[in-house]
C-alpha positions as semicolon CSV with decimal commas, in nm:
position;residue;x (nm);y (nm);z (nm)
1;M;-3,109;3,264;2,569
2;V;-2,922;3,379;2,882
3;R;-3,032;3,174;3,184
4;H;-3,065;3,310;3,535
5;E;-3,105;3,155;3,874
6;P;-3,456;3,024;3,952
7;G;-3,674;3,291;4,103
8;E;-3,458;3,579;3,980
9;S;-3,687;3,851;3,843
10;R;-3,624;4,026;3,515
11;Q;-3,782;4,340;3,376
12;I;-3,922;4,342;3,025
13;G;-3,904;4,701;2,912
14;R;-3,940;4,903;2,593
15;R;-3,662;4,855;2,342
16;E;-3,650;5,074;2,033
17;L;-3,487;4,946;1,716
18;G;-3,112;4,997;1,726
19;E;-3,072;5,019;2,102
20;E;-2,848;4,779;2,288
21;R;-3,034;4,465;2,392
22;Q;-3,061;4,457;2,770
23;R;-3,240;4,262;3,042
24;P;-3,222;4,493;3,344
25;K;-3,295;4,367;3,693
26;F;-3,581;4,500;3,897
27;G;-3,706;4,457;4,246
28;D;-4,047;4,546;4,385
29;D;-4,094;4,867;4,190
30;Y;-4,279;4,788;3,866
31;A;-4,391;5,141;3,791
32;D;-4,170;5,183;3,485
33;I;-4,263;4,858;3,313
34;H;-4,457;4,888;2,989
35;P;-4,814;4,760;3,046
36;C;-4,735;4,448;2,849
37;L;-4,550;4,244;3,038
38;L;-4,591;3,943;3,254
39;I;-4,578;3,639;3,033
40;D;-4,765;3,339;3,163
41;R;-4,938;3,049;2,998
42;F;-5,239;3,244;2,875
43;H;-5,181;3,617;2,879
44;V;-4,953;3,916;2,903
45;S;-5,027;4,137;3,203
46;P;-4,867;4,443;3,364
47;I;-4,639;4,301;3,632
48;G;-4,307;4,130;3,565
49;V;-4,177;3,785;3,492
50;T;-3,947;3,547;3,673
51;S;-3,684;3,356;3,484
52;S;-3,834;3,025;3,596
53;T;-4,166;3,127;3,435
54;L;-3,990;3,219;3,114
55;Y;-3,813;2,886;3,094
56;R;-4,130;2,690;3,160
57;I;-4,333;2,871;2,891
58;L;-4,094;2,968;2,615
59;P;-3,881;2,755;2,386
60;P;-3,506;2,759;2,454
61;M;-3,452;2,959;2,135
62;M;-3,684;3,151;1,906
63;R;-3,547;3,208;1,560
64;A;-3,855;3,293;1,353
65;I;-4,191;3,463;1,372
66;L;-4,499;3,408;1,155
67;F;-4,742;3,698;1,120
68;D;-5,096;3,651;1,000
69;L;-5,194;3,933;0,764
70;D;-5,567;4,018;0,758
71;G;-5,678;4,131;1,102
72;T;-5,326;4,113;1,242
73;L;-5,087;4,329;1,038
74;L;-5,364;4,468;0,819
75;D;-5,670;4,638;0,967
76;L;-5,937;4,513;0,728
77;D;-6,316;4,480;0,731
78;L;-6,306;4,130;0,583
79;D;-6,678;4,101;0,508
80;G;-6,684;4,434;0,326
81;F;-6,368;4,350;0,135
82;L;-6,498;4,011;0,022
83;A;-6,824;4,168;-0,099
84;R;-6,628;4,416;-0,312
85;Y;-6,390;4,144;-0,426
86;F;-6,651;3,900;-0,555
87;T;-6,856;4,172;-0,721
88;A;-6,552;4,294;-0,913
89;L;-6,428;3,943;-0,986
90;R;-6,762;3,850;-1,141
91;G;-6,715;4,122;-1,401
92;S;-6,375;3,983;-1,500
93;A;-6,500;3,623;-1,503
94;A;-6,774;3,724;-1,748
95;M;-6,503;3,802;-2,005
96;V;-6,390;3,437;-2,012
97;P;-6,561;3,223;-2,277
98;G;-6,776;2,957;-2,117
99;L;-6,837;3,142;-1,789
100;G;-7,154;3,327;-1,892
101;D;-7,231;3,638;-1,690
102;G;-6,982;3,534;-1,421
103;A;-7,234;3,431;-1,157
104;D;-7,172;3,058;-1,203
105;A;-6,799;3,127;-1,203
106;I;-6,819;3,291;-0,861
107;A;-7,002;2,989;-0,723
108;A;-6,736;2,761;-0,872
109;I;-6,457;2,980;-0,733
110;S;-6,607;2,950;-0,385
111;R;-6,624;2,571;-0,409
112;S;-6,276;2,543;-0,561
113;T;-6,143;2,759;-0,279
114;Q;-6,287;2,511;-0,031
115;A;-6,100;2,234;-0,214
116;M;-5,774;2,403;-0,115
117;F;-5,862;2,349;0,252
118;A;-5,886;1,972;0,201
119;D;-5,589;1,738;0,233
120;H;-5,394;1,729;-0,095
121;P;-5,036;1,611;-0,032
122;G;-4,784;1,691;-0,304
123;L;-5,002;1,949;-0,481
124;T;-4,988;2,324;-0,443
125;N;-5,304;2,508;-0,352
126;R;-5,300;2,668;-0,697
127;E;-5,287;2,329;-0,867
128;V;-5,581;2,208;-0,658
129;F;-5,782;2,524;-0,729
130;F;-5,723;2,513;-1,105
131;S;-5,800;2,140;-1,125
132;D;-6,120;2,166;-0,923
133;F;-6,237;2,469;-1,124
134;L;-6,177;2,283;-1,450
135;L;-6,386;1,989;-1,330
136;R;-6,672;2,219;-1,229
137;T;-6,679;2,451;-1,529
138;G;-6,480;2,295;-1,811
139;V;-6,270;2,613;-1,820
140;D;-5,892;2,593;-1,792
141;L;-5,787;2,893;-1,585
142;G;-5,430;2,853;-1,703
143;V;-5,539;2,930;-2,060
144;H;-5,737;3,237;-1,954
145;W;-5,517;3,355;-1,668
146;G;-5,437;3,681;-1,848
147;V;-5,791;3,803;-1,773
148;F;-5,746;3,745;-1,401
149;E;-5,390;3,879;-1,404
150;D;-5,531;4,205;-1,537
151;F;-5,794;4,194;-1,261
152;Y;-5,534;4,163;-0,986
153;R;-5,306;4,424;-1,140
154;E;-5,564;4,688;-1,230
155;T;-5,886;4,627;-1,034
156;F;-5,779;4,465;-0,708
157;P;-5,588;4,771;-0,573
158;G;-5,913;4,969;-0,588
159;L;-6,086;4,725;-0,351
160;R;-5,894;4,859;-0,050
161;G;-6,180;5,051;0,109
162;D;-6,078;5,162;0,458
163;A;-5,806;4,897;0,498
164;G;-5,481;5,020;0,649
165;P;-5,195;4,932;0,880
166;A;-5,292;4,773;1,209
167;P;-5,159;4,969;1,510
168;G;-4,801;4,868;1,577
169;A;-4,770;4,656;1,261
170;R;-4,464;4,817;1,108
171;R;-4,289;4,854;1,441
172;V;-4,325;4,487;1,532
173;V;-4,202;4,363;1,193
174;E;-3,905;4,601;1,197
175;T;-3,826;4,497;1,554
176;A;-3,828;4,129;1,458
177;L;-3,607;4,190;1,155
178;G;-3,374;4,410;1,360
179;L;-3,328;4,127;1,608
180;G;-3,224;3,894;1,329
181;L;-3,539;3,683;1,341
182;R;-3,665;3,523;1,023
183;V;-4,008;3,665;0,940
184;A;-4,295;3,516;0,740
185;V;-4,620;3,668;0,620
186;A;-4,836;3,373;0,724
187;T;-5,160;3,460;0,549
188;N;-5,393;3,179;0,450
189;P;-5,266;3,085;0,103
190;I;-5,585;3,104;-0,103
191;F;-5,477;3,406;-0,310
192;P;-5,207;3,455;-0,574
193;R;-4,894;3,637;-0,464
194;I;-4,992;3,958;-0,641
195;A;-5,304;3,986;-0,422
196;V;-5,096;3,937;-0,106
197;E;-4,847;4,199;-0,221
198;H;-5,127;4,453;-0,267
199;R;-5,254;4,383;0,085
200;L;-4,902;4,421;0,223
201;A;-4,893;4,761;0,054
202;W;-5,223;4,852;0,223
203;A;-5,059;4,756;0,552
204;G;-4,759;4,980;0,476
205;L;-4,522;4,682;0,471
206;A;-4,451;4,617;0,103
207;D;-4,095;4,748;0,128
208;L;-3,983;4,519;0,411
209;P;-3,762;4,214;0,340
210;F;-3,978;3,922;0,450
211;D;-3,813;3,582;0,443
212;A;-4,128;3,400;0,330
213;I;-4,476;3,486;0,208
214;T;-4,733;3,207;0,200
215;T;-4,928;3,222;-0,126
216;Y;-5,124;2,962;-0,317
217;E;-4,848;2,923;-0,577
218;V;-4,608;2,765;-0,326
219;M;-4,811;2,629;-0,034
220;R;-4,942;2,273;-0,020
221;A;-5,192;2,326;0,263
222;C;-5,405;2,595;0,427
223;K;-5,440;2,701;0,787
224;P;-5,523;2,542;1,027
225;R;-5,370;2,219;0,890
226;P;-5,042;2,123;1,060
227;E;-4,885;2,080;0,715
228;Y;-4,923;2,454;0,656
229;F;-4,725;2,548;0,966
230;L;-4,464;2,278;0,906
231;Q;-4,406;2,393;0,548
232;T;-4,378;2,756;0,657
233;A;-4,120;2,666;0,922
234;S;-3,927;2,474;0,659
235;M;-3,936;2,776;0,426
236;L;-3,785;2,981;0,709
237;G;-3,513;2,721;0,771
238;T;-3,625;2,654;1,127
239;S;-3,798;2,387;1,330
240;P;-4,155;2,458;1,443
241;E;-4,033;2,472;1,804
242;E;-3,822;2,774;1,710
243;C;-4,122;2,968;1,573
244;L;-4,381;3,205;1,716
245;M;-4,717;3,229;1,536
246;V;-4,890;3,567;1,575
247;G;-5,253;3,603;1,473
248;D;-5,604;3,719;1,551
249;D;-5,802;3,408;1,452
250;A;-5,817;3,144;1,724
251;S;-5,942;2,872;1,488
252;L;-5,688;2,933;1,211
253;D;-5,374;3,064;1,381
254;L;-5,356;2,904;1,725
255;P;-5,356;2,543;1,594
256;A;-4,990;2,616;1,514
257;S;-4,926;2,498;1,870
258;A;-4,999;2,139;1,760
259;T;-4,674;2,148;1,561
260;G;-4,470;2,278;1,855
261;M;-4,489;2,648;1,771
262;S;-4,551;2,906;2,041
263;T;-4,849;3,136;1,988
264;W;-4,925;3,503;2,046
265;Y;-5,292;3,600;2,017
266;V;-5,386;3,956;1,922
267;G;-5,762;3,895;1,918
268;G;-5,992;4,019;2,190
269;D;-6,141;3,685;2,295
270;L;-6,038;3,481;2,596
271;V;-5,881;3,178;2,432
272;E;-5,596;2,945;2,514
273;A;-5,273;3,079;2,370
274;D;-4,919;3,095;2,503
275;M;-4,937;3,475;2,513
276;H;-5,194;3,749;2,455
277;G;-5,124;4,112;2,372
278;D;-5,126;4,377;2,102
279;L;-4,850;4,428;1,846
280;D;-4,678;4,704;2,044
281;G;-4,667;4,470;2,343
282;L;-4,509;4,207;2,124
283;S;-4,251;4,458;2,002
284;D;-4,153;4,522;2,362
285;A;-4,140;4,152;2,446
286;L;-3,952;4,025;2,141
287;P;-3,599;4,103;2,270
288;F;-3,671;3,872;2,563
289;L;-3,822;3,587;2,365
290;G;-3,540;3,514;2,124
291;A;-3,203;3,353;2,155
């Protein structure tokens, strides 16, 4: 990151993908600054930023960015989606011997999902889920996984409803990739990868080359546990201090700061985060946050 003399002001302006990276000077006229862009400890506001403020708030180098999926990159009515999901899943569960009409299976799935949020060092979330489900039902999901594989391949795509790309989602991911940042889809890893891939397609992002996607097959913790953020940083080949976590859930995403990550909050509440703003604002700011 280029350093400037204390007190020297720098404009943060719009940068489209492919343009030369610049940090133009400005004086007292802020009329042409995008309404993003004063970065302070808690928000982004439409003024400017001094270099001394930048150095106090931001890490010396940002090499990676973690994007939450649901509610951040994907505009999704989560309650409506979950209602459709469990209704459809019950029908598939009923095809597995020993699970009856599927109602008891859905209750067991909910409890086994909660087991993934507990501390379980050395085990993937999938291993914890399968083990807990076996204890509760006597059914080995590994033996019957073909039923659920068919569900995720054939039924799950039809559960989309009104879900679609969040405003600015594709632009911000393309901007991050264009700047050479390593990019993770940092969704809470309680679903198999195929379900995450479908939701990335709903967000219009399935074709982009993400460096990491957190799914229950590979992750050994869930948000907001520090182990989740530490593992994701390791998957990206960075230290936590070199990462920015972007999300809409204050209780799940912002605890990344406990590991040394910076945070960008896209939710509408007044909460403590390093920076607030929408995804377009982040796109504009990213050239000034990295190395």
